[in-house]
C-alpha positions as CSV (number, residue, x, y, z in Angstrom):
1,M,-15.5,-6.3,-3.6
2,L,-11.7,-6.6,-3.2
3,S,-10.0,-9.9,-2.2
4,Q,-6.6,-11.5,-2.1
5,E,-7.3,-13.2,-5.4
6,G,-8.7,-10.0,-6.9
7,L,-5.6,-8.0,-6.1
8,A,-3.3,-10.7,-7.6
9,G,-5.5,-10.7,-10.7
10,A,-5.4,-7.0,-11.1
11,L,-1.6,-7.0,-11.2
12,E,-1.4,-10.0,-13.5
13,R,-3.7,-8.4,-16.0
14,L,-1.1,-5.7,-16.3
15,G,1.7,-8.2,-16.6
16,L,2.9,-7.8,-13.0
17,R,3.6,-10.4,-10.4
18,A,4.2,-9.3,-6.8
19,P,3.0,-10.2,-3.3
20,V,-0.5,-9.0,-2.4
21,R,-2.3,-8.7,0.9
22,F,-5.9,-8.0,1.7
23,D,-7.4,-7.5,5.1
24,E,-11.1,-6.8,5.8
25,V,-10.0,-4.6,8.7
26,T,-6.5,-3.3,9.4
27,A,-4.9,-0.5,11.4
28,S,-3.3,1.0,8.2
29,T,-2.4,-0.4,4.8
30,Q,0.5,2.0,4.9
31,V,2.0,0.6,8.0
32,T,1.7,-2.9,6.6
33,A,3.2,-2.0,3.2
34,V,6.1,-0.2,4.8
35,E,6.9,-3.2,7.0
36,M,6.8,-5.4,3.9
37,A,9.1,-3.0,2.0
38,E,11.5,-2.9,4.9
39,A,11.5,-6.7,4.8
40,G,12.5,-6.7,1.1
41,S,9.2,-7.1,-0.7
42,P,9.6,-6.2,-4.3
43,E,8.2,-3.4,-6.4
44,W,4.4,-3.5,-7.1
45,T,3.7,-5.2,-3.7
46,L,0.0,-4.3,-3.1
47,V,-1.7,-4.0,0.2
48,A,-5.4,-3.2,0.5
49,A,-8.2,-3.3,3.1
50,G,-11.9,-2.9,3.5
51,H,-11.6,-0.6,6.6
52,Q,-8.8,1.1,8.5
53,T,-8.9,1.8,12.2
54,G,-5.8,4.0,12.2
55,G,-5.6,5.5,8.7
56,R,-3.1,8.3,8.3
57,G,-2.7,11.3,6.1
58,R,0.0,13.9,5.5
59,L,1.3,16.2,8.3
60,G,0.2,13.9,11.0
61,R,-3.5,14.0,10.1
62,T,-5.9,11.0,10.4
63,W,-7.9,9.4,7.6
64,T,-11.4,8.3,8.4
65,D,-13.4,5.9,6.2
66,V,-16.8,4.2,6.1
67,P,-16.3,0.5,6.5
68,G,-16.7,-1.1,3.1
69,G,-17.2,2.4,1.6
70,A,-13.7,3.3,0.4
71,L,-10.8,2.2,-1.8
72,L,-7.9,1.8,0.6
73,F,-4.5,0.6,-0.6
74,S,-0.7,1.0,-0.5
75,L,1.8,0.2,-3.2
76,V,5.5,-0.5,-2.8
77,L,7.8,1.1,-5.4
78,R,11.5,1.0,-5.8
79,P,12.0,3.8,-8.3
80,A,15.2,4.8,-10.1
81,V,14.6,8.5,-9.6
82,D,16.5,11.2,-7.7
83,P,15.1,11.5,-4.2
84,D,14.9,15.3,-4.9
85,A,12.2,14.4,-7.4
86,G,10.4,12.0,-5.2
87,G,7.4,14.3,-5.0
88,L,6.6,13.4,-8.7
89,L,5.4,10.0,-7.6
90,A,2.6,11.3,-5.5
91,L,1.6,13.7,-8.3
92,L,1.6,10.8,-10.8
93,A,-0.7,8.8,-8.4
94,G,-3.0,11.8,-8.1
95,T,-3.2,12.2,-11.9
96,A,-3.8,8.5,-12.4
97,M,-6.6,8.4,-9.8
98,A,-8.2,11.6,-11.2
99,R,-8.3,10.1,-14.6
100,A,-9.6,6.7,-13.3
101,C,-12.5,8.5,-11.4
102,F,-13.5,10.4,-14.5
103,E,-13.3,7.3,-16.7
104,L,-15.5,5.2,-14.4
105,A,-17.9,7.8,-12.8
106,D,-17.8,10.6,-15.3
107,Q,-17.1,12.9,-12.4
108,R,-14.8,15.9,-12.8
109,T,-12.0,15.0,-10.4
110,T,-9.1,17.3,-9.7
111,C,-6.0,17.4,-7.6
112,K,-5.4,20.0,-4.9
113,W,-1.6,20.2,-4.6
114,P,0.0,18.1,-3.5
115,N,-2.1,15.1,-2.4
116,D,-5.9,15.8,-2.2
117,L,-8.4,14.4,-4.7
118,Q,-11.5,16.6,-5.1
119,V,-14.9,16.0,-6.6
120,A,-17.0,19.1,-7.0
121,G,-14.6,21.0,-4.8
122,R,-15.0,18.5,-1.9
123,K,-12.1,16.2,-0.7
124,A,-12.9,12.7,-1.8
125,G,-9.5,11.2,-1.3
126,G,-5.8,11.6,-0.6
127,I,-2.4,10.3,-1.2
128,I,0.5,9.8,1.3
129,A,4.1,8.8,0.4
130,E,6.7,7.3,2.7
131,S,10.2,6.4,1.8
132,R,13.6,5.3,2.9
133,I,16.8,6.6,1.3
134,E,20.1,4.6,1.2
135,A,23.4,5.9,-0.3
136,G,21.6,8.8,-1.9
137,A,18.9,6.7,-3.6
138,F,15.5,5.4,-2.8
139,A,15.5,2.0,-1.1
140,Y,11.7,2.2,-1.5
141,V,8.7,4.5,-1.8
142,V,5.3,3.4,-0.4
143,L,2.3,5.2,-1.9
144,G,-0.9,5.1,0.2
145,V,-4.2,6.0,-1.4
146,G,-7.6,6.4,0.1
147,V,-10.8,7.3,-1.9
148,N,-14.3,7.6,-0.5
149,L,-16.9,5.7,-2.5
150,G,-20.6,6.2,-2.6
151,N,-21.2,8.3,0.5
152,P,-18.5,10.1,2.4
153,P,-18.0,9.8,6.2
154,P,-20.9,12.0,7.6
155,E,-18.8,13.2,10.4
156,I,-16.2,14.8,8.1
157,P,-17.2,18.3,7.0
158,G,-16.7,19.0,3.3
159,A,-15.9,15.4,2.4
160,G,-16.8,14.1,-1.0
161,A,-17.0,10.7,-2.7
162,V,-16.7,9.0,-6.0
163,D,-19.5,6.9,-7.5
164,A,-17.5,3.8,-8.6
165,A,-17.0,0.2,-7.7
166,V,-14.0,-0.5,-5.5
167,D,-12.4,-3.2,-7.7
168,E,-13.0,-1.3,-10.9
169,L,-11.5,1.9,-9.6
170,L,-8.4,0.1,-8.3
171,E,-7.9,-1.6,-11.7
172,A,-8.4,1.7,-13.6
173,F,-5.9,3.5,-11.3
174,L,-3.3,0.7,-11.7
175,S,-3.7,0.7,-15.4
176,A,-3.2,4.5,-15.7
177,F,-0.3,4.5,-13.1
178,V,1.6,1.6,-14.7
179,R,1.5,3.1,-18.2
180,A,3.0,6.4,-16.9
181,Y,5.5,5.0,-14.4
182,Q,8.8,5.1,-16.2
183,P,11.1,6.7,-13.7
184,A,14.3,5.9,-15.5
185,H,13.2,7.6,-18.7
186,P,14.7,11.0,-19.3
187,A,11.3,12.4,-20.2
188,F,9.6,11.1,-17.0
189,A,9.6,14.3,-15.0
190,G,8.3,16.4,-17.8
191,A,5.6,14.0,-18.7
192,V,4.4,13.7,-15.0
193,V,4.3,17.4,-14.5
194,A,2.5,18.1,-17.8
195,A,-0.2,15.6,-17.0
196,Y,-0.6,16.9,-13.5
197,R,-1.0,20.4,-14.6
198,E,-4.1,19.3,-16.6
199,V,-5.9,18.1,-13.4
200,C,-4.5,20.5,-10.8
201,S,-7.1,22.8,-9.2
202,T,-4.4,24.8,-7.3
203,L,-2.9,26.4,-10.4
204,D,-4.1,29.9,-11.2
205,T,-5.5,30.2,-7.7
206,R,-4.4,32.4,-4.8
207,V,-3.0,30.3,-2.1
208,R,-1.5,30.4,1.4
209,A,1.2,27.8,2.0
210,T,2.3,27.1,5.6
211,T,5.8,25.6,5.5
212,S,8.6,24.9,8.0
213,G,10.1,28.2,6.8
214,G,7.1,30.3,7.3
215,V,4.0,31.4,5.4
216,I,4.0,32.1,1.7
217,E,1.0,33.8,0.1
218,G,0.5,34.5,-3.6
219,E,-0.8,33.0,-6.9
220,A,0.0,29.4,-7.7
221,V,1.5,29.7,-11.2
222,D,3.2,26.4,-12.0
223,I,4.6,23.0,-11.0
224,D,8.4,22.7,-11.3
225,E,10.4,19.7,-12.6
226,H,10.6,18.2,-9.1
227,G,6.9,18.5,-8.4
228,G,7.1,21.7,-6.3
229,L,4.4,24.4,-6.4
230,V,5.6,27.7,-7.8
231,V,3.9,30.6,-6.0
232,R,4.2,34.1,-7.3
233,T,4.4,36.5,-4.4
234,A,4.6,40.3,-4.4
235,S,8.4,40.1,-4.4
236,A,9.4,36.9,-6.2
237,D,8.5,33.4,-7.3
238,E,8.9,30.9,-4.5
239,V,8.8,27.1,-4.7
240,V,6.8,25.2,-2.0
241,R,8.0,21.6,-1.6
242,F,6.3,20.6,1.6
243,G,3.6,22.0,3.7
244,A,-0.1,22.7,4.0
245,V,-1.7,24.7,1.1
246,E,-5.0,26.6,1.4
247,H,-6.9,27.9,-1.5
248,L,-7.9,31.5,-0.9
249,E,-10.3,31.9,-3.9
């Protein structure tokens, strides 16, 4: 089980000290973490909960969890990275969680671009990123992560889950994420993209991407240096940076 002391201990074992907050029930860890970031809370501030009553996903979607049956947390970052490459942070989080799930549960976990975690083709978790930019740089990025554990919510068709203990999965994720989080390093983008390619189920798949500019359909062939999905259409390669992506095969 998670607790205030457990969150602080998880950070300290990685050599990190930052504010932590744990609520048995909250509207959204993401809302709380964004408020803390706006108030000046430092990098690695960690907010977690046992249950969310107003969990959110990308594109205005909701996130439903079984009380006590999910890992739910948000992490405050203040990365020295170009905002154009901010999408790399969500990809890094996806890679770290996929590896943590495999390490603890021996379950093949993949990432459906850009933010879904899949176990046996079923959505077991997701990642959301929110940020504020000042003077052309990130003031903060807040990563929110939710992963179903044990049994998925029965009312969600196609939902999956990971067979792991909540505290162990959080620690395994943080360990993998912290090791790879080097945003100021010139090789950061290349390393994140290379690692994500290894766990991305979207690559080499025919996809339909619904974006603000229209619908793009073709084969997903690569991830670019900013984390965008490269889709090969009948006429050209196009890069999807934001939108809903559907696997067609």
